[in-house]
C-alpha positions in Angstrom: -4.2 29.4 -22.8 -3.3 31.8 -20.1 -1.4 31.8 -16.8 -3.6 31.7 -13.7 -1.0 31.3 -11.0 2.7 32.1 -10.4 4.4 30.7 -7.3 7.8 30.6 -5.8 9.1 28.5 -2.9 12.2 30.5 -1.7 13.1 27.8 0.9 12.8 24.3 -0.5 9.8 22.5 1.1 8.6 25.4 3.2 5.4 27.3 2.2 5.3 29.2 -1.1 4.5 32.7 -2.2 1.9 33.6 -4.8 2.9 36.3 -7.2 1.3 38.4 -9.9 4.6 38.6 -11.8 8.1 37.3 -11.6 11.5 37.6 -13.3 12.6 34.6 -15.4 16.0 33.2 -15.0 17.9 30.0 -16.1 17.5 28.7 -12.5 13.8 29.4 -12.5 11.6 32.2 -11.2 13.7 34.7 -9.1 14.4 33.3 -5.6 12.7 30.0 -6.2 14.4 27.2 -4.2 17.2 29.7 -3.5 17.5 28.3 0.1 17.3 24.8 1.6 17.2 23.1 4.9 20.0 20.6 5.4 21.2 18.1 8.1 24.6 18.0 9.8 26.2 16.5 6.7 24.6 19.0 4.2 22.0 16.6 2.9 18.6 18.2 2.0 15.6 17.7 4.3 12.1 18.1 3.0 8.5 17.5 3.9 9.1 13.8 3.0 11.0 13.6 6.3 9.5 16.5 8.3 5.9 17.2 7.2 5.7 20.1 9.7 7.9 22.1 7.4 4.6 23.0 5.7 3.7 25.1 8.7 6.6 27.6 8.1 5.4 30.6 6.2 7.8 32.5 4.0 8.0 36.2 2.9 10.4 38.3 0.9 10.8 42.0 1.4 13.2 44.4 -0.2 16.0 43.5 2.3 15.3 40.0 3.7 13.9 36.6 3.6 11.5 36.2 6.5 10.4 32.9 8.0 7.4 32.8 10.3 5.8 30.3 12.6 3.1 31.0 15.3 5.3 29.6 18.1 8.4 31.8 17.7 9.3 35.3 16.6 10.1 35.7 12.9 13.5 34.9 11.5 15.0 37.5 9.1 17.9 36.6 6.8 19.4 39.6 4.9 19.3 39.2 1.1 22.7 41.0 0.8 25.3 39.1 2.8 29.0 38.2 2.2 30.0 36.7 5.5 28.6 33.1 5.3 31.0 30.1 5.3 30.8 27.8 2.3 29.5 24.3 2.9 28.9 21.3 0.7 25.3 20.5 0.1 23.6 17.5 -1.5 20.3 17.3 -3.4 19.6 13.7 -4.5 22.8 12.6 -6.2 24.0 16.2 -6.9 26.7 17.9 -4.8 27.1 21.7 -4.9 28.4 24.5 -2.7 26.1 26.5 -0.5 26.4 29.4 2.0 25.5 28.6 5.6 23.1 31.2 7.1 24.5 30.7 10.5 23.7 29.7 14.1 20.7 32.0 14.6 18.9 30.4 11.6 19.9 26.9 12.8 18.6 27.6 16.3 15.3 28.9 14.9 14.8 25.8 12.7 15.6 23.6 15.7 12.9 25.3 17.8 10.3 25.0 15.0 11.2 21.7 13.4 13.2 19.8 16.0 15.9 17.4 14.8 15.9 14.9 11.9 17.2 11.5 13.1 19.3 13.2 15.8 20.9 15.6 13.3 20.6 19.4 13.7 19.1 21.5 10.9 20.8 24.4 9.1 19.6 26.9 6.5 21.8 27.2 3.4 21.7 29.6 0.4 22.6 28.5 -3.1 26.1 29.8 -3.9 25.8 32.4 -6.8 28.8 31.0 -8.6 27.5 27.5 -8.7 25.7 25.8 -11.7 23.8 22.6 -10.9 23.1 21.1 -14.2 19.8 19.6 -15.3 20.1 15.9 -16.3 21.2 16.1 -20.0 19.2 13.0 -20.8 16.1 15.2 -20.7 17.5 18.0 -22.8 17.2 18.6 -26.5 20.6 19.9 -27.3 20.5 22.8 -24.8 22.2 23.1 -21.4 20.1 24.0 -18.4 20.7 24.3 -14.7 18.7 24.8 -11.5 19.2 25.8 -7.9 17.7 23.6 -5.1 14.7 22.3 -6.9 14.5 18.5 -7.2 15.8 18.5 -10.8 14.3 21.2 -13.0 14.0 25.0 -12.7 10.2 25.2 -13.5 7.2 23.1 -12.8 4.1 23.7 -15.0 0.6 22.4 -14.1 -2.8 22.7 -15.7 -6.2 23.6 -14.2 -7.9 21.1 -16.5 -5.7 18.2 -15.3 -6.5 19.0 -11.7 -10.2 19.1 -12.5 -10.1 15.6 -14.0 -8.1 14.2 -11.1 -10.6 15.7 -8.6 -13.5 14.2 -10.6 -11.9 10.8 -10.2 -11.2 11.3 -6.5 -14.7 12.4 -5.8 -16.2 9.5 -7.7 -14.2 7.2 -5.3 -15.6 9.1 -2.3 -12.3 11.0 -1.6 -12.0 14.7 -1.2 -10.9 17.0 -3.9 -7.3 18.5 -3.5 -6.2 22.0 -4.3 -3.4 22.9 -6.7 -1.2 23.9 -3.8 -0.6 20.2 -3.1 1.6 20.0 -6.2 3.7 23.1 -5.5 3.8 24.4 -9.1 5.6 27.5 -10.4 3.3 28.1 -13.3 -0.4 27.2 -13.6 -2.3 27.4 -16.9 -5.9 27.2 -17.9 -7.4 26.6 -21.3 -5.8 23.3 -22.2 -7.3 19.9 -22.5 -6.6 17.6 -19.5 -3.0 16.3 -19.4 -2.2 17.8 -22.7 0.9 19.3 -21.1 2.7 16.0 -21.3 2.6 16.3 -25.1 4.0 19.8 -25.4 7.5 20.4 -26.6 7.6 24.1 -25.6 5.4 26.8 -24.1 5.8 30.4 -25.4 4.7 33.7 -23.9 5.5 37.3 -24.4 9.2 37.2 -25.2 10.0 34.0 -23.4 9.9 30.3 -24.2 10.0 27.2 -21.9 11.1 23.8 -22.9 8.8 21.1 -21.6 11.2 18.3 -20.7 9.9 15.7 -18.3 6.6 14.6 -16.7 6.9 15.2 -12.9 6.7 12.0 -10.9 5.1 12.7 -7.6 5.9 11.6 -4.0 4.2 11.6 -0.6 4.3 15.4 -0.4 1.1 15.6 -2.5 -0.7 13.8 0.3 0.1 16.6 2.8 -2.0 19.6 3.5 0.3 22.5 2.6 -0.8 24.6 5.6 -0.7 22.0 8.4 1.6 19.3 7.1 -1.1 16.7 8.0 -2.2 14.0 5.6 -6.0 13.9 5.6 -6.0 10.8 3.3 -2.5 9.4 3.6 -2.5 7.6 0.2 -4.4 10.2 -1.8 -4.1 11.6 -4.4 -1.0 9.6 -4.9 -2.8 6.3 -5.3 -5.4 7.7 -7.7 -2.7 9.4 -9.9 -0.8 6.1 -10.1 -3.9 4.4 -11.4 -4.5 7.1 -14.0 -0.9 7.2 -15.3 0.1 5.5 -18.6 3.5 4.8 -17.2 4.6 3.2 -13.9 4.3 5.8 -11.1 2.1 8.8 -10.3 2.6 11.8 -12.6 1.2 15.3 -12.4 2.6 18.5 -14.0 5.6 18.8 -16.3 9.1 19.9 -15.6 10.5 22.7 -17.8 13.6 24.7 -18.6 14.1 28.2 -20.0 14.9 28.3 -23.7 14.6 32.0 -24.2 13.7 35.1 -22.3 16.2 35.4 -19.5 15.3 38.5 -17.3 11.9 38.9 -19.0 8.9 39.4 -16.8 6.2 36.6 -16.7 2.8 37.6 -15.4 -0.5 36.1 -14.3 -2.8 36.6 -17.3 -0.1 36.1 -19.9 -1.4 34.3 -23.0 0.6 31.1 -23.8 1.0 29.0 -27.0 2.0 25.4 -26.8 4.1 23.8 -29.5 4.4 20.0 -30.0 7.2 18.1 -31.7 4.7 17.4 -34.5 4.3 21.1 -35.1 
């Protein structure tokens, strides 16, 4: 197997950035889900509530996070800052400290995204001294943590699994969907379809990922990741649910870092899967 894509999503639920290489860390690929949009009480807001978040492009340069939308000038957020107030943020049932990026960012988000149920929107950065633990029920004796991802630092998907899903969709008269719908960090080729759900670990050059939980999908996979529109509002969610062995729609596998912190992962890296049966 080999890696065909690497992607990061610096701001949770905004557009991603395709990379040729990235640095591995315990919280995921560098800068992945490092920022998040929250409401007035610090609760996370995503494309589930505001599909037009998919219209916001994201860049990183040497000095700043840059958010872009065709209707307004770009927003630049310095990577090196020490003046932000600390705020309490909430992702699902987890509570952790974040750093508020300020009124300019809040105003920019308001102009682009509007309000969410009468609440203003703010941009927060994951506080560097925080550790948001991955649910220990899905670990195998190790401890793992993440930033503002839903629950795990890495999401791995397979080209072969997408190919089978698209065959089923097209047989039903539905359109094929691109891998971008699933917002993966690491995409691999060379595996049999859905084999990723049986892997215990995935090893590359000096690093090893623990494959810990199938990823249950939500309405975001029905949204075009450029426009935020839903061409077929129930697809591919409905088809995936029909293909799953368990209740719910699953695609991709959540993972943690077992070894290789600060190593470089690259498109083209050869990977070897290990199963619990050896």
